[in-house]
Backbone as CSV, one residue per row, in Angstrom:
resi,resn,N_x,N_y,N_z,CA_x,CA_y,CA_z,C_x,C_y,C_z
1,UNK,4.084,11.269,14.778,3.130,11.549,13.724,3.894,11.812,12.425
2,UNK,3.438,11.257,11.304,4.104,11.531,10.035,4.173,13.030,9.775
3,UNK,5.245,13.450,9.162,5.433,14.868,8.878,6.169,15.594,9.987
4,UNK,6.222,15.005,11.179,6.945,15.629,12.286,8.290,14.966,12.519
5,UNK,8.521,13.837,11.865,9.807,13.153,11.944,10.646,13.553,10.739
6,UNK,11.954,13.418,10.862,12.764,13.691,9.684,12.496,12.598,8.646
7,UNK,12.385,12.999,7.376,12.090,12.004,6.342,13.220,11.000,6.190
8,UNK,12.867,9.840,5.688,13.864,8.836,5.314,14.127,9.025,3.834
9,UNK,15.353,8.903,3.403,15.613,9.068,1.975,15.294,7.788,1.210
10,UNK,15.354,6.662,1.906,15.020,5.382,1.272,14.204,4.551,2.248
11,UNK,13.460,3.628,1.703,12.637,2.751,2.534,13.518,1.776,3.311
12,UNK,13.213,1.553,4.567,13.946,0.532,5.314,13.532,-0.862,4.841
13,UNK,14.425,-1.805,4.928,14.099,-3.192,4.566,13.397,-3.859,5.745
14,UNK,12.353,-4.620,5.436,11.610,-5.383,6.438,11.584,-6.837,6.004
15,UNK,11.562,-7.735,6.960,11.445,-9.157,6.641,10.359,-9.786,7.487
16,UNK,9.627,-10.692,6.863,8.648,-11.508,7.566,9.086,-12.957,7.370
17,UNK,8.275,-13.868,7.835,8.608,-15.278,7.678,8.810,-15.651,6.215
18,UNK,7.967,-15.107,5.332,8.034,-15.513,3.920,8.400,-14.405,2.951
19,UNK,8.472,-13.164,3.429,8.603,-12.032,2.520,9.739,-11.091,2.903
20,UNK,10.217,-10.364,1.896,11.139,-9.245,2.087,10.461,-8.021,1.490
21,UNK,10.403,-6.948,2.269,9.884,-5.673,1.802,11.064,-4.714,1.780
22,UNK,11.290,-4.062,0.628,12.396,-3.115,0.519,12.002,-2.001,-0.436
23,UNK,12.782,-0.946,-0.426,12.498,0.177,-1.307,12.667,-0.189,-2.769
24,UNK,11.973,0.548,-3.613,12.065,0.333,-5.053,13.425,0.773,-5.582
25,UNK,13.928,0.018,-6.531,15.115,0.391,-7.295,14.755,0.283,-8.773
26,UNK,15.590,0.858,-9.617,15.310,0.858,-11.050,15.066,-0.546,-11.590
27,UNK,15.763,-1.532,-11.044,15.607,-2.904,-11.504,14.235,-3.501,-11.236
28,UNK,13.419,-2.851,-10.419,12.059,-3.332,-10.135,11.042,-2.822,-11.154
29,UNK,11.462,-1.908,-12.021,10.513,-1.246,-12.906,9.758,-2.227,-13.800
30,UNK,10.433,-3.184,-14.393,9.751,-4.133,-15.288,8.685,-4.925,-14.531
31,UNK,8.978,-5.340,-13.297,7.980,-6.052,-12.494,6.789,-5.151,-12.176
32,UNK,7.065,-3.877,-11.869,5.986,-2.942,-11.583,5.127,-2.704,-12.821
33,UNK,5.762,-2.582,-13.974,5.015,-2.388,-15.219,4.088,-3.576,-15.455
34,UNK,4.612,-4.784,-15.287,3.784,-5.985,-15.485,2.627,-6.024,-14.485
35,UNK,2.901,-5.675,-13.232,1.850,-5.664,-12.204,0.729,-4.710,-12.593
36,UNK,1.077,-3.471,-12.880,0.081,-2.439,-13.112,-0.550,-2.505,-14.502
37,UNK,0.006,-3.316,-15.400,-0.600,-3.524,-16.720,-1.605,-4.678,-16.700
38,UNK,-1.675,-5.406,-15.598,-2.540,-6.575,-15.504,-3.972,-6.161,-15.147
39,UNK,-4.945,-6.467,-16.011,-6.336,-6.074,-15.740,-6.899,-6.670,-14.452
40,UNK,-6.434,-7.841,-14.065,-6.910,-8.452,-12.818,-6.455,-7.632,-11.606
41,UNK,-5.260,-7.072,-11.678,-4.713,-6.268,-10.580,-5.416,-4.918,-10.497
42,UNK,-5.647,-4.298,-11.635,-6.158,-2.927,-11.647,-7.674,-2.814,-11.632
43,UNK,-8.357,-3.924,-11.813,-9.823,-3.914,-11.933,-10.497,-3.106,-10.828
44,UNK,-10.109,-3.293,-9.568,-10.754,-2.612,-8.447,-9.981,-1.394,-7.950
45,UNK,-8.837,-1.108,-8.570,-8.004,0.002,-8.087,-8.170,1.223,-8.992
46,UNK,-7.777,1.084,-10.242,-7.914,2.206,-11.180,-8.982,1.934,-12.226
47,UNK,-9.392,0.689,-12.351,-10.398,0.326,-13.336,-9.848,0.030,-14.711
48,UNK,-8.560,0.301,-14.901,-7.948,0.017,-16.204,-6.452,-0.222,-16.019
49,UNK,-5.870,-1.041,-16.882,-4.420,-1.261,-16.809,-3.654,0.045,-17.009
50,UNK,-2.513,0.141,-16.369,-1.674,1.330,-16.478,-0.682,1.178,-17.619
51,UNK,-0.329,2.297,-18.206,0.717,2.321,-19.221,2.081,2.320,-18.531
52,UNK,3.123,2.115,-19.301,4.476,2.198,-18.754,4.735,3.595,-18.185
53,UNK,4.248,4.610,-18.879,4.421,5.990,-18.417,3.726,6.211,-17.074
54,UNK,2.514,5.700,-16.915,1.783,5.845,-15.655,2.483,5.095,-14.525
55,UNK,3.026,3.934,-14.828,3.749,3.165,-13.811,5.035,3.874,-13.419
56,UNK,5.687,4.500,-14.357,6.890,5.274,-14.045,6.539,6.404,-13.064
57,UNK,5.439,7.110,-13.316,5.007,8.183,-12.413,4.695,7.616,-11.026
58,UNK,4.094,6.435,-10.975,3.792,5.774,-9.701,5.094,5.477,-8.943
59,UNK,6.085,4.944,-9.642,7.375,4.622,-9.022,8.018,5.880,-8.451
60,UNK,7.968,6.972,-9.196,8.542,8.222,-8.706,7.789,8.730,-7.475
61,UNK,6.461,8.561,-7.445,5.681,8.939,-6.252,6.114,8.112,-5.042
62,UNK,6.329,6.816,-5.262,6.766,5.962,-4.154,8.066,6.490,-3.545
63,UNK,9.044,6.743,-4.386,10.341,7.228,-3.918,10.183,8.604,-3.274
64,UNK,9.357,9.453,-3.864,9.133,10.788,-3.315,8.482,10.774,-1.945
65,UNK,7.590,9.828,-1.712,6.980,9.719,-0.382,8.044,9.502,0.692
66,UNK,8.966,8.587,0.424,10.030,8.329,1.405,10.864,9.588,1.625
67,UNK,11.218,10.274,0.542,12.082,11.451,0.647,11.405,12.607,1.375
68,UNK,10.105,12.800,1.158,9.422,13.956,1.738,8.660,13.667,3.024
69,UNK,8.073,12.467,3.137,7.179,12.188,4.261,7.715,11.154,5.252
70,UNK,8.745,10.428,4.865,9.296,9.421,5.780,8.522,8.133,5.792
71,UNK,7.612,7.946,4.842,6.904,6.680,4.648,6.589,6.551,3.172
72,UNK,6.247,5.359,2.743,5.944,5.143,1.335,5.636,3.677,1.066
73,UNK,5.926,3.265,-0.145,5.651,1.888,-0.569,6.932,1.083,-0.655
74,UNK,6.763,-0.211,-0.426,7.834,-1.178,-0.567,7.547,-2.113,-1.739
75,UNK,8.603,-2.630,-2.341,8.512,-3.799,-3.224,8.447,-5.002,-2.305
76,UNK,7.595,-5.957,-2.623,7.480,-7.174,-1.824,7.973,-8.340,-2.683
77,UNK,8.882,-9.125,-2.115,9.419,-10.305,-2.804,9.400,-11.494,-1.851
78,UNK,9.300,-12.671,-2.424,9.405,-13.887,-1.616,10.824,-14.005,-1.081
79,UNK,10.944,-14.354,0.169,12.277,-14.553,0.758,12.993,-15.718,0.102
80,UNK,12.293,-16.820,-0.084,12.936,-18.049,-0.569,13.393,-17.950,-2.015
81,UNK,12.638,-17.260,-2.860,12.922,-17.269,-4.298,13.324,-15.911,-4.865
82,UNK,12.991,-14.828,-4.164,13.217,-13.489,-4.695,12.159,-13.067,-5.702
83,UNK,11.163,-13.909,-5.931,10.121,-13.619,-6.913,9.299,-12.401,-6.489
84,UNK,8.996,-11.550,-7.455,8.211,-10.341,-7.219,6.788,-10.719,-6.821
85,UNK,6.350,-10.232,-5.657,5.012,-10.493,-5.134,4.096,-9.309,-5.419
86,UNK,4.597,-8.086,-5.205,3.768,-6.911,-5.412,4.326,-5.698,-4.712
87,UNK,3.443,-4.777,-4.350,3.816,-3.525,-3.710,2.837,-3.237,-2.576
88,UNK,3.388,-2.802,-1.446,2.602,-2.537,-0.242,3.191,-1.313,0.441
89,UNK,2.347,-0.512,1.048,2.885,0.598,1.814,1.855,1.645,2.179
90,UNK,2.370,2.851,2.396,1.563,3.988,2.822,1.816,5.167,1.889
91,UNK,0.800,5.984,1.724,0.940,7.164,0.886,0.008,8.256,1.388
92,UNK,0.267,9.457,0.928,-0.666,10.564,1.052,-0.830,11.092,-0.360
93,UNK,-1.870,10.618,-1.044,-2.100,10.957,-2.443,-2.898,12.249,-2.617
94,UNK,-3.212,12.924,-1.519,-3.993,14.166,-1.582,-5.302,13.946,-2.332
95,UNK,-5.972,12.849,-2.010,-7.213,12.484,-2.696,-8.328,13.477,-2.404
96,UNK,-9.132,13.737,-3.426,-10.340,14.542,-3.280,-11.431,13.586,-2.797
97,UNK,-11.508,13.420,-1.491,-12.383,12.418,-0.883,-13.113,13.046,0.295
98,UNK,-14.376,12.694,0.448,-15.163,13.132,1.601,-15.593,11.894,2.370
99,UNK,-15.243,11.795,3.658,-14.488,12.764,4.451,-13.010,12.768,4.039
100,UNK,-12.360,13.870,4.319,-10.960,14.034,3.943,-10.065,13.068,4.719
101,UNK,-9.061,12.557,4.029,-8.034,11.746,4.684,-6.667,12.418,4.550
102,UNK,-6.681,13.714,4.265,-5.445,14.483,4.086,-4.560,14.349,5.318
103,UNK,-3.310,14.075,5.087,-2.335,13.986,6.162,-2.326,12.677,6.922
104,UNK,-3.216,11.757,6.569,-3.281,10.455,7.244,-2.645,9.408,6.326
105,UNK,-1.682,8.636,6.812,-1.107,7.606,5.953,-2.183,6.634,5.465
106,UNK,-2.253,6.494,4.151,-3.220,5.592,3.521,-2.503,4.304,3.123
107,UNK,-2.929,3.218,3.719,-2.341,1.917,3.394,-2.870,1.431,2.055
108,UNK,-2.008,0.754,1.322,-2.415,0.179,0.053,-1.602,-1.059,-0.261
109,UNK,-2.175,-1.910,-1.084,-1.491,-3.137,-1.481,-1.982,-3.571,-2.845
110,UNK,-1.052,-4.090,-3.629,-1.361,-4.662,-4.939,-0.398,-5.816,-5.161
111,UNK,-0.955,-6.990,-5.417,-0.134,-8.188,-5.591,-0.337,-8.794,-6.971
112,UNK,0.723,-9.410,-7.474,0.647,-10.126,-8.747,-0.383,-11.247,-8.615
113,UNK,-1.128,-11.535,-9.667,-2.181,-12.560,-9.578,-1.702,-13.917,-9.061
114,UNK,-0.478,-14.315,-9.388,0.002,-15.613,-8.915,0.106,-15.653,-7.389
115,UNK,0.218,-14.474,-6.751,0.407,-14.398,-5.298,-0.913,-14.258,-4.536
116,UNK,-2.023,-14.130,-5.240,-3.320,-13.985,-4.569,-3.682,-15.270,-3.815
117,UNK,-4.343,-15.098,-2.688,-4.858,-16.238,-1.941,-3.836,-16.980,-1.103
118,UNK,-2.638,-16.450,-0.960,-1.578,-17.116,-0.196,-1.314,-16.457,1.172
119,UNK,-2.073,-15.399,1.467,-1.856,-14.688,2.726,-0.719,-13.679,2.670
120,UNK,-0.133,-13.481,1.493,0.988,-12.551,1.368,0.586,-11.104,1.649
121,UNK,-0.581,-10.687,1.176,-1.012,-9.300,1.409,-1.160,-9.036,2.901
122,UNK,-1.824,-9.920,3.605,-2.005,-9.752,5.048,-0.653,-9.705,5.756
123,UNK,0.241,-10.604,5.392,1.570,-10.657,6.011,2.339,-9.357,5.769
124,UNK,2.293,-8.847,4.549,3.021,-7.628,4.209,2.389,-6.394,4.847
125,UNK,1.067,-6.304,4.839,0.390,-5.150,5.434,0.636,-5.121,6.939
126,UNK,0.613,-6.272,7.577,0.917,-6.314,9.023,2.348,-5.864,9.295
127,UNK,3.296,-6.311,8.470,4.696,-5.897,8.649,4.839,-4.391,8.463
128,UNK,4.157,-3.847,7.468,4.211,-2.402,7.233,3.651,-1.638,8.427
129,UNK,2.559,-2.114,9.003,1.986,-1.439,10.166,2.865,-1.580,11.407
130,UNK,3.504,-2.714,11.570,4.438,-2.872,12.691,5.553,-1.841,12.581
131,UNK,6.089,-1.669,11.382,7.123,-0.659,11.153,6.563,0.737,11.429
132,UNK,5.374,1.035,10.887,4.753,2.355,11.039,4.579,2.713,12.513
133,UNK,4.104,1.765,13.294,3.890,2.026,14.724,5.206,2.194,15.462
134,UNK,6.240,1.456,15.065,7.553,1.633,15.690,8.120,3.017,15.362
135,UNK,7.852,3.501,14.178,8.388,4.798,13.729,7.568,5.979,14.246
136,UNK,6.226,5.880,14.175,5.365,7.021,14.452,4.501,6.880,15.699
137,UNK,4.512,5.715,16.323,3.651,5.487,17.466,2.293,4.959,17.032
138,UNK,1.362,4.956,17.958,0.029,4.389,17.716,-0.833,5.399,16.968
139,UNK,-0.607,5.509,15.662,-1.330,6.494,14.859,-2.470,5.840,14.079
140,UNK,-3.313,6.676,13.526,-4.418,6.244,12.676,-3.906,6.101,11.243
141,UNK,-4.248,4.998,10.599,-4.043,4.836,9.169,-5.390,4.534,8.544
142,UNK,-5.493,4.738,7.242,-6.753,4.511,6.532,-6.479,3.697,5.277
143,UNK,-7.543,3.188,4.681,-7.474,2.608,3.345,-8.836,2.779,2.698
144,UNK,-8.862,2.830,1.379,-10.127,2.873,0.661,-10.171,1.664,-0.268
145,UNK,-11.330,1.021,-0.295,-11.488,-0.223,-1.049,-12.819,-0.197,-1.778
146,UNK,-12.799,-0.660,-3.023,-14.039,-0.805,-3.785,-14.895,-1.882,-3.118
147,UNK,-16.204,-1.669,-2.974,-17.065,-2.622,-2.262,-17.037,-4.034,-2.837
148,UNK,-16.783,-4.187,-4.127,-16.761,-5.520,-4.744,-15.400,-6.211,-4.654
149,UNK,-14.412,-5.543,-4.071,-13.075,-6.127,-3.954,-13.007,-6.986,-2.683
150,UNK,-13.614,-8.148,-2.757,-13.743,-9.001,-1.567,-12.398,-9.448,-1.003
151,UNK,-11.427,-9.680,-1.856,-10.105,-10.106,-1.361,-9.483,-9.010,-0.495
152,UNK,-9.513,-7.760,-0.958,-8.950,-6.663,-0.164,-9.778,-6.367,1.076
153,UNK,-11.078,-6.569,1.000,-11.908,-6.410,2.202,-11.491,-7.407,3.278
154,UNK,-11.164,-8.633,2.869,-10.691,-9.642,3.834,-9.337,-9.247,4.427
155,UNK,-8.426,-8.754,3.590,-7.118,-8.308,4.095,-7.313,-7.184,5.110
156,UNK,-8.145,-6.212,4.773,-8.396,-5.090,5.693,-8.917,-5.593,7.037
157,UNK,-9.862,-6.521,7.007,-10.414,-7.060,8.258,-9.339,-7.784,9.067
158,UNK,-8.522,-8.578,8.394,-7.452,-9.318,9.092,-6.394,-8.388,9.686
159,UNK,-6.293,-7.194,9.123,-5.298,-6.227,9.594,-5.913,-5.151,10.487
160,UNK,-7.103,-5.450,11.024,-7.752,-4.612,12.033,-8.288,-3.280,11.527
161,UNK,-8.568,-3.185,10.233,-9.241,-1.996,9.718,-10.735,-2.129,9.995
162,UNK,-11.356,-1.003,10.339,-12.794,-0.944,10.603,-13.427,0.061,9.637
163,UNK,-14.605,-0.293,9.152,-15.298,0.603,8.227,-15.676,1.899,8.929
164,UNK,-15.417,3.020,8.238,-15.776,4.345,8.730,-17.029,4.828,8.016
165,UNK,-17.020,4.731,6.686,-18.156,5.224,5.908,-18.095,4.695,4.485
166,UNK,-19.226,4.776,3.822,-19.315,4.513,2.385,-19.263,5.867,1.706
167,UNK,-18.457,5.968,0.664,-18.260,7.239,-0.012,-18.064,6.972,-1.504
168,UNK,-17.682,7.984,-2.228,-17.313,7.801,-3.632,-15.953,8.436,-3.856
169,UNK,-15.194,7.853,-4.773,-13.914,8.412,-5.185,-13.861,8.338,-6.701
170,UNK,-13.674,9.489,-7.320,-13.683,9.602,-8.783,-14.950,8.981,-9.365
171,UNK,-16.071,9.226,-8.690,-17.363,8.773,-9.168,-17.673,7.313,-8.930
172,UNK,-16.783,6.598,-8.279,-16.974,5.168,-8.022,-17.225,4.926,-6.538
173,UNK,-18.109,3.979,-6.212,-18.338,3.658,-4.799,-17.059,3.159,-4.133
174,UNK,-16.825,3.606,-2.927,-15.651,3.209,-2.147,-16.035,3.100,-0.681
175,UNK,-15.297,2.283,0.016,-15.468,2.172,1.465,-14.198,2.705,2.115
176,UNK,-14.359,3.621,3.045,-13.241,4.162,3.802,-13.123,3.381,5.102
177,UNK,-11.928,2.868,5.356,-11.620,2.130,6.574,-10.558,2.879,7.353
178,UNK,-10.512,2.652,8.661,-9.436,3.187,9.480,-8.924,2.100,10.397
179,UNK,-7.689,2.283,10.796,-7.042,1.369,11.744,-6.346,2.248,12.769
180,UNK,-6.649,2.006,14.005,-6.005,2.731,15.096,-4.805,1.926,15.537
181,UNK,-3.656,2.575,15.609,-2.422,1.883,15.983,-2.481,1.308,17.383
182,UNK,-1.665,0.331,17.576,-1.563,-0.341,18.871,-0.368,0.225,19.596
183,UNK,-0.564,0.639,20.828,0.550,1.146,21.619,1.449,-0.013,22.023
184,UNK,2.747,0.071,21.653,3.660,-1.036,21.992,3.877,-1.195,23.480
């Protein structure tokens, strides 16, 4: 269970057929800024593009998750080209959400618009869950998705997330999903 294992100071590297997932480094900051400044990316997540300052805080949260909780977010890049695809991983953002998801790893993904529709999100989220189950066992993970975010709803379904309830987060409609880990 997360929180009962010793934390990792850095994210482990993962590889899939087409992708490399690795921990963030300072050199990824410009790609992260571009990702989070894109209105198409943020439309269903925060509702507005992020500033450089907000993206910097996000990057520090990613690194802090690994240091304190032993899980976090990865940078996702194409194996063949090294091109930045996006960010995928787990977090505990201490969200004010009913029902509470405190202490449960929350899966999340955000991909650059050029990478949409290629199956990269599903591939990366599956790799992250394979790692999570190897590290923590067959645990519960959750995700929250805006009801109109059809692309992320499809990714969640492909990655075995099931709807738990309809709720609101920061005054916006959200759907809470859960995924029960598979015992290896």
